[in-house]
N, C-alpha and C positions, 0 to 999 in steps of 0.2 A: 609536459602535461599535468592536468591536475591530480590530486589523490584520487585513486581508482576506486575506492568503496567507502560509502558513507551509511552510517547505521543511525537509524531513529526508533526511539522507544516511545510508543504511544498507546494510551487507554482508549477506547474506542468502545462505546456502549458496555463501560464495564469489563471489557476484556482486555488484556495486555497483548499488544503486537510487536513484534521487532521488524522494521521496514529496512531493507537493504536496497542501497542504491548503487549501481555500477555504470561507470563510463562505458558507452558502446563505440562512441565516436567524440570528436573534439567538442562538439556543443550538442550531444545527445546522451542522455542518461535514462536508465531503465531502473524503474523501482517495483520490488516485488516483495511478499512477506518471506521473512527468513525460515527456511526449514528448522523445524522443531521436531524432535523425536515423538514418533507416535502421533504427530497431528498431520494430516495430509493438506497440502498446498497446491491446489488446482487452479490457482487464479491467475489470470492473465496479468502480464506486466503491463505498467504504465510508463509513458515517455515523457521527457521534457527538456527544454535547453539547459536547466541547472539540476543539480541533486534536490535542492529544495522545491522547485516545482514539480519534478517528477513524483517526490514523496506525497507532495500536496494533493497531486491528483489521485493517488492510492487512497490516503486519509479521506478525502471527499467522497470517494466510493464506498469507503468501508462505513463512514457515517450514514450515508444513503441508505445502504443495506441494512444497517442495525435498526434505523428509524422505521424501514418497511416491515422489519421482523416484529417490532412492538406494537404495530398497528393492527388492528382487527381487521381481518379481511371483510372486503365490501361484499353485500349480497347483490344478486342481479335480480 
């Protein structure tokens, strides 16, 4: 079986993130934010057929979340 844990250091929206990706089945990987002391992580995991694809899904979600956070709220 492949290496069981991959780590990716990313800077998204000016913040540093450590993404950990672990094998859950032969062709299924789960990406989540690494636990950092004092920082809550209640983010759902993201899945993909390879470690890179699982991490990319989480990266994309974080990028979209940061883009929404910096945009001013729309008025109705």
